[in-house]
C-alpha positions as CSV (number, residue, x, y, z in Angstrom):
1,M,11.6,1.8,23.5
2,P,9.1,2.0,26.3
3,I,5.7,0.4,26.2
4,L,2.6,2.5,26.9
5,T,0.7,1.7,30.0
6,P,-2.8,0.3,29.8
7,Q,-4.1,3.7,30.9
8,Q,-2.2,5.5,28.1
9,I,-3.4,2.9,25.6
10,S,-7.0,3.4,26.7
11,A,-6.7,7.1,26.0
12,L,-5.9,6.4,22.4
13,K,-8.5,6.3,19.7
14,P,-9.8,2.6,19.6
15,E,-8.7,2.2,16.0
16,L,-5.2,3.2,16.9
17,A,-5.1,0.9,20.0
18,D,-6.1,-2.0,17.9
19,V,-2.7,-3.1,16.5
20,I,-4.1,-5.2,13.6
21,E,-6.0,-3.8,10.6
22,Y,-6.8,-5.6,7.4
23,R,-5.9,-3.4,4.4
24,K,-6.0,-4.3,0.7
25,S,-2.3,-4.9,0.5
26,G,-2.3,-7.0,3.6
27,L,-3.0,-7.7,7.3
28,S,-1.3,-4.6,8.8
29,L,0.5,-4.9,12.1
30,N,1.1,-1.6,13.9
31,W,2.4,-2.1,17.4
32,I,4.4,1.1,17.4
33,V,2.7,4.6,17.2
34,G,4.2,8.0,17.0
35,C,6.3,9.7,14.2
36,P,8.4,12.9,14.0
37,I,8.1,13.0,10.2
38,D,5.4,15.6,9.7
39,C,4.0,15.0,6.2
40,V,0.7,16.9,6.5
41,Y,-1.2,14.4,4.4
42,C,-0.4,11.5,6.7
43,V,-3.2,9.1,7.7
44,R,-2.2,9.7,11.3
45,H,-4.7,12.5,11.2
46,L,-7.4,9.9,11.0
47,F,-6.3,8.4,14.3
48,D,-6.0,11.7,16.2
49,N,-2.3,11.1,16.8
50,F,-0.5,13.4,14.4
51,E,0.9,15.3,17.4
52,M,2.4,12.1,18.8
53,K,6.0,12.6,17.6
54,V,7.9,10.1,19.8
55,P,7.4,6.5,18.9
56,R,6.0,4.2,21.6
57,R,5.1,0.5,21.7
58,L,1.7,-0.7,22.5
59,M,3.0,-4.2,23.3
60,S,6.3,-6.1,23.1
61,D,7.6,-7.4,19.7
62,E,6.9,-10.9,20.7
63,E,3.3,-10.1,21.7
64,A,2.8,-8.3,18.4
65,V,4.0,-11.4,16.5
66,A,1.7,-13.6,18.5
67,A,-1.3,-11.3,17.9
68,L,-0.6,-11.4,14.1
69,V,-0.2,-15.1,13.6
70,S,-3.2,-15.9,15.8
71,H,-5.5,-13.4,14.1
72,R,-8.7,-14.8,12.7
73,Y,-7.8,-13.5,9.2
74,F,-4.2,-14.7,9.2
75,R,-3.4,-17.6,6.9
76,P,0.2,-19.0,7.0
77,H,2.1,-18.6,3.7
78,K,-0.9,-16.8,2.1
79,T,-2.1,-13.6,3.8
80,P,0.1,-10.6,2.8
81,I,1.4,-8.7,5.8
82,Q,2.3,-5.1,6.2
83,L,4.4,-3.8,9.1
84,L,4.2,-0.4,10.7
85,N,2.5,1.4,7.7
86,R,0.0,3.4,9.7
87,A,1.4,5.3,12.6
88,T,5.2,5.6,12.3
89,D,8.0,5.0,9.8
90,P,9.6,1.5,10.3
91,M,13.1,2.7,9.5
92,L,13.4,5.4,12.1
93,P,16.4,4.6,14.2
94,V,14.4,3.9,17.4
95,V,11.8,1.8,15.5
96,K,14.1,-0.2,13.2
97,P,15.4,-2.7,15.9
98,H,11.8,-3.7,16.7
99,L,10.9,-4.0,13.0
100,F,13.9,-6.4,12.5
101,N,13.0,-8.3,15.6
102,V,9.5,-9.0,14.4
103,L,10.8,-9.9,11.0
104,R,13.2,-12.4,12.6
105,H,10.4,-14.0,14.7
106,L,8.2,-14.4,11.6
107,D,11.0,-15.8,9.5
108,Q,12.0,-18.2,12.2
109,Q,8.5,-19.7,12.0
110,G,9.2,-20.6,8.4
111,L,6.5,-18.4,7.1
112,T,6.7,-17.5,3.4
113,N,4.0,-14.8,3.4
114,H,4.6,-11.6,1.5
115,V,5.7,-8.8,3.9
116,L,5.6,-5.2,2.9
117,I,7.5,-2.4,4.6
118,I,6.9,1.2,3.5
119,T,9.5,3.9,4.4
120,R,10.7,7.2,3.3
121,W,13.6,7.3,5.8
122,R,17.3,6.5,5.6
123,I,18.5,3.0,4.8
124,A,22.1,2.0,5.0
125,P,24.0,-0.9,3.5
126,E,24.1,-2.6,7.0
127,D,20.3,-2.5,7.0
128,C,20.3,-4.3,3.7
129,V,22.4,-7.1,5.2
130,V,19.7,-7.6,7.8
131,L,16.9,-7.5,5.2
132,N,18.8,-10.1,3.1
133,S,19.2,-12.4,6.1
134,F,15.5,-13.5,6.2
135,K,15.3,-16.9,4.4
136,N,11.6,-17.5,4.2
137,L,9.6,-14.3,4.1
138,R,8.9,-12.8,0.7
139,L,10.0,-9.3,1.7
140,T,9.4,-6.1,-0.2
141,V,10.6,-2.6,0.9
142,L,8.5,0.2,-0.7
143,V,10.3,3.5,-0.7
144,T,7.9,6.5,-0.7
145,H,9.1,9.3,-2.9
146,S,7.0,12.2,-4.0
147,G,9.4,14.9,-5.0
148,I,7.3,17.5,-3.2
149,D,9.6,20.3,-2.3
150,N,7.2,22.4,-0.3
151,E,8.4,22.0,3.3
152,K,5.0,23.0,4.7
153,I,3.5,19.9,3.0
154,E,6.4,17.5,3.3
155,P,9.3,18.6,5.5
156,V,11.4,15.6,4.7
157,D,13.8,16.0,1.8
158,S,12.9,13.5,-1.0
159,N,16.6,13.0,-1.7
160,I,16.6,10.9,1.5
161,A,14.2,8.4,0.0
162,A,16.0,8.5,-3.4
163,E,19.3,7.6,-1.8
164,S,17.6,4.8,0.2
165,L,16.1,3.4,-2.9
166,R,19.4,3.3,-4.7
167,T,21.0,1.6,-1.6
168,L,18.3,-1.0,-1.3
169,Y,18.4,-1.9,-5.0
170,K,22.2,-2.1,-5.1
171,H,22.3,-4.6,-2.2
172,A,19.1,-6.5,-2.9
173,E,19.5,-10.3,-2.8
174,R,16.6,-12.0,-1.0
175,Y,14.3,-8.9,-0.7
176,R,12.8,-6.7,-3.4
177,T,12.4,-2.9,-3.5
178,V,9.7,-0.9,-5.1
179,L,9.6,2.8,-5.9
180,Y,6.4,4.0,-4.2
181,W,5.7,7.2,-6.2
182,R,3.2,9.0,-4.1
183,P,1.2,11.1,-3.4
184,I,0.9,12.6,-6.9
185,V,-1.0,15.9,-6.8
186,P,-1.6,17.9,-10.0
187,G,0.1,21.2,-9.9
188,L,2.3,20.2,-6.9
189,N,4.6,17.5,-8.1
190,D,3.7,16.5,-11.6
191,S,5.9,18.9,-13.6
192,D,8.2,17.6,-16.4
193,A,11.0,17.7,-13.9
194,H,9.1,15.6,-11.3
195,L,8.2,13.0,-13.9
196,A,11.7,12.9,-15.2
197,R,13.0,12.4,-11.7
198,A,10.6,9.5,-11.0
199,R,11.5,7.9,-14.3
200,E,15.2,8.0,-13.5
201,L,14.6,6.6,-10.1
202,S,12.6,3.7,-11.5
203,V,15.9,2.2,-12.8
204,H,16.8,1.7,-9.2
205,A,13.8,-0.4,-8.3
206,H,12.4,-3.8,-9.2
207,A,9.1,-2.1,-10.0
208,T,7.4,1.3,-9.6
209,V,3.8,2.0,-8.5
210,F,2.2,5.4,-8.7
211,T,-0.8,6.7,-6.8
212,G,-2.7,9.8,-5.7
213,L,-3.6,11.6,-2.5
214,F,-5.6,10.1,0.3
215,F,-7.6,13.2,1.3
216,R,-10.1,12.6,4.1
217,K,-12.0,15.3,6.1
218,E,-9.6,15.1,9.0
219,I,-6.7,15.8,6.7
220,A,-8.6,18.6,4.9
221,D,-9.3,20.2,8.3
222,Y,-5.6,20.2,9.2
223,Y,-4.8,21.9,5.9
224,Q,-7.4,24.5,6.5
225,A,-6.5,25.1,10.1
226,H,-2.8,25.7,9.1
227,G,-3.5,27.9,6.1
228,L,-2.3,25.4,3.6
229,S,-3.5,25.5,0.0
230,M,-6.2,22.9,-0.5
231,P,-5.2,20.3,-3.1
232,Y,-8.9,19.5,-3.9
233,D,-12.2,21.2,-3.3
234,D,-13.7,18.0,-1.8
235,T,-12.6,15.0,0.2
236,A,-13.1,11.3,-0.7
237,R,-13.1,7.8,0.8
238,R,-10.7,6.6,-1.8
239,K,-7.4,8.0,-3.1
240,I,-7.7,10.8,-5.6
241,M,-5.9,10.4,-8.9
242,P,-7.5,12.6,-11.5
243,E,-7.8,11.2,-15.1
244,V,-5.7,14.1,-16.5
245,A,-2.9,13.3,-14.0
246,E,-2.8,9.6,-14.8
247,K,-2.8,10.4,-18.6
248,R,0.1,12.8,-18.2
249,I,2.1,10.2,-16.3
250,L,1.4,7.4,-18.7
251,D,2.1,9.6,-21.8
252,Y,5.4,10.5,-20.3
253,F,6.4,7.0,-19.4
254,H,5.1,5.3,-22.5
255,T,6.9,7.2,-25.1
256,P,9.2,5.7,-27.8
257,E,12.1,7.0,-25.8
258,Y,10.8,5.2,-22.7
259,T,10.3,1.9,-24.4
260,A,13.8,2.0,-25.9
261,A,15.4,2.9,-22.5
262,P,15.9,0.7,-19.5
263,W,13.3,2.4,-17.3
264,G,11.5,0.3,-14.7
265,A,8.1,-1.3,-15.1
266,L,5.2,1.0,-14.0
267,F,2.0,-0.2,-12.2
268,R,-1.2,1.3,-10.9
269,K,-1.6,-1.0,-7.9
270,T,0.8,-1.8,-5.1
271,S,0.2,-5.6,-5.2
272,C,0.8,-5.6,-8.9
273,A,4.2,-4.1,-8.4
274,V,5.1,-6.3,-5.5
275,A,4.0,-9.5,-7.4
276,Y,6.0,-8.4,-10.5
277,A,9.1,-7.8,-8.4
278,H,8.9,-11.3,-7.0
279,G,8.0,-12.9,-10.3
280,E,4.6,-14.0,-9.2
281,A,0.9,-13.4,-10.2
282,D,-0.9,-10.6,-8.4
283,Y,-2.3,-11.9,-5.1
284,N,-5.2,-9.3,-5.3
285,G,-6.6,-10.7,-8.5
286,H,-6.5,-7.4,-10.4
287,Y,-6.4,-9.3,-13.7
288,G,-10.2,-9.4,-13.5
289,I,-10.2,-5.6,-13.9
290,R,-8.7,-5.9,-17.4
291,E,-8.2,-2.2,-18.1
292,L,-5.8,-2.1,-15.2
293,C,-3.4,-4.3,-17.1
294,N,-2.9,-2.2,-20.2
295,I,0.3,-0.8,-18.8
296,C,1.8,-4.0,-17.4
297,P,4.6,-6.0,-19.1
298,E,3.3,-8.7,-21.4
299,E,5.1,-11.4,-19.4
300,Q,3.4,-10.2,-16.2
301,I,0.0,-10.2,-17.9
302,A,0.6,-13.8,-19.0
303,L,1.6,-14.8,-15.5
304,C,-1.5,-13.3,-13.9
305,R,-3.7,-14.7,-16.6
306,S,-2.5,-18.3,-15.9
307,A,-3.1,-17.9,-12.2
308,W,-6.4,-16.2,-12.3
309,V,-9.3,-18.6,-11.8
310,K,-12.9,-17.7,-11.4
311,P,-14.0,-19.2,-8.1
312,D,-17.0,-21.5,-7.6
313,L,-20.1,-19.5,-6.6
314,A,-21.2,-22.0,-4.0
315,E,-17.8,-22.0,-2.3
316,V,-17.7,-18.2,-2.3
317,T,-21.2,-17.9,-1.0
318,D,-20.5,-20.4,1.8
319,E,-17.4,-18.4,3.0
320,A,-19.1,-15.1,2.6
321,R,-22.1,-16.2,4.6
322,T,-19.8,-17.5,7.3
323,L,-18.2,-14.0,7.4
324,G,-21.6,-12.3,7.7
325,A,-22.6,-11.4,4.2
326,T,-26.2,-10.5,3.5
327,G,-28.1,-10.3,0.3
328,E,-27.0,-11.8,-3.0
329,V,-23.4,-13.1,-3.5
330,E,-22.3,-12.8,-7.1
331,V,-19.2,-13.9,-9.0
332,T,-18.8,-11.9,-12.2
333,D,-16.0,-12.0,-14.7
334,R,-14.4,-9.1,-12.8
335,A,-15.0,-9.6,-9.2
336,I,-16.8,-11.3,-6.3
337,V,-19.7,-8.9,-5.3
338,V,-21.1,-9.0,-1.8
339,E,-23.3,-7.1,0.6
340,G,-23.0,-6.6,4.3
341,L,-19.3,-7.1,4.6
342,D,-16.9,-4.3,5.5
343,E,-13.3,-4.2,4.3
344,P,-11.5,-6.8,6.5
345,P,-13.7,-9.8,5.5
346,R,-13.8,-8.7,1.9
347,Y,-10.0,-8.6,1.8
348,Y,-10.0,-12.0,3.5
349,L,-12.1,-13.4,0.6
350,Q,-10.0,-11.5,-2.0
351,H,-6.7,-12.9,-0.8
352,G,-8.1,-16.3,-0.2
353,F,-9.5,-16.7,-3.8
354,G,-6.9,-14.4,-5.5
355,Y,-10.0,-12.6,-7.0
356,Q,-11.2,-9.1,-6.5
357,C,-14.0,-8.8,-3.9
358,H,-16.1,-5.6,-4.0
359,D,-19.0,-4.1,-2.0
360,R,-22.1,-3.7,-4.1
361,A,-22.9,-0.4,-2.3
362,K,-19.4,1.0,-3.2
363,P,-19.0,0.3,-6.9
364,H,-15.6,0.4,-8.7
365,H,-16.3,2.2,-11.9
366,Y,-14.8,1.4,-15.2
367,R,-11.3,2.8,-15.7
368,Q,-11.3,4.6,-12.3
369,H,-9.6,1.6,-10.8
370,G,-11.2,1.9,-7.4
371,R,-10.2,5.5,-7.1
372,A,-12.2,8.5,-6.0
373,P,-14.5,9.9,-8.7
374,I,-12.9,13.4,-8.4
375,G,-11.3,14.4,-11.7
376,W,-13.0,11.7,-13.7
377,L,-15.7,12.1,-16.4
378,A,-18.5,9.5,-16.6
379,E,-17.8,6.9,-19.2
380,D,-19.9,4.0,-20.4
381,G,-18.5,0.7,-19.5
382,P,-18.9,-2.2,-17.0
383,K,-19.6,-0.9,-13.5
384,T,-18.0,-3.3,-11.1
385,A,-19.6,-3.2,-7.6
């Protein structure tokens, strides 16, 4: 795969040219951009590269690894990592060799960090052999499956993802696989048939996580320009998962039939599912937001409870100030609350302390679980900043 020239890279949106971005689920390395899979809700709209269909590298695989492990926010064995989750699919035939090469370089350094790979593309048994070959990394492959059958919204057949999930689960030894059930949009893919399909697929995963639609203005503009039915009347900074949609899913999954059958464990948050799949406590410290845990298996709640420790205020304050925090730093029974820090340093604190870290100006409201307020009624309860 060719590497873009400096002139070509300079023409990209700066956020796209920067190969490392800190997201809640990990430090995200994206040294390849361009994807032929035209899901219209893709975050590539935010980087002005939705029309870039042919994957291209921004740097060599070795340079990408060096940039990651030397990043100011990278901590060996601790910082969760995401690979190629922003501007391409890591399992595309032309991309996959570079993904495996980077994984090999990271593994050879003896790193034991969590590494998350998100795909909706084809995975063959021979790919599983490679994924099982990494001896140190805690590797998780999350298979995106929505069940959306409207080709104008999602042109890729969801059966591809379903088959990949089965293949991954069947051959899993050292890695784990998660059913990434998303995006769920009421009226589009939440029928009884869709729910039944997801429940059946959960048997072929070590955990299942469900989430809503990331619907920013750039994505809404694309919908409108192409005459597509708007899923919501408004856009939002956070993912949209209306209360009625969540209740419908939970009611369907948590029935007497469900509890008596061997369906997979269901989670609201990605890191919760990843941690469960590896038999560990959640590295994002979601246990502090107790209402998140009411669908988790009892053994997982106990594991997270035992690992969850309220950090020392003086230590948190010192680190937050070093990162540029302004105003009061607070440590509540739910989260660290700061001012003046954008997402990367907040996630750095969160992963460092294993404790939620929120911006006081962007509160996480009770039961909304950090989601957009669209589709939720106000409810009394603790408001976590």
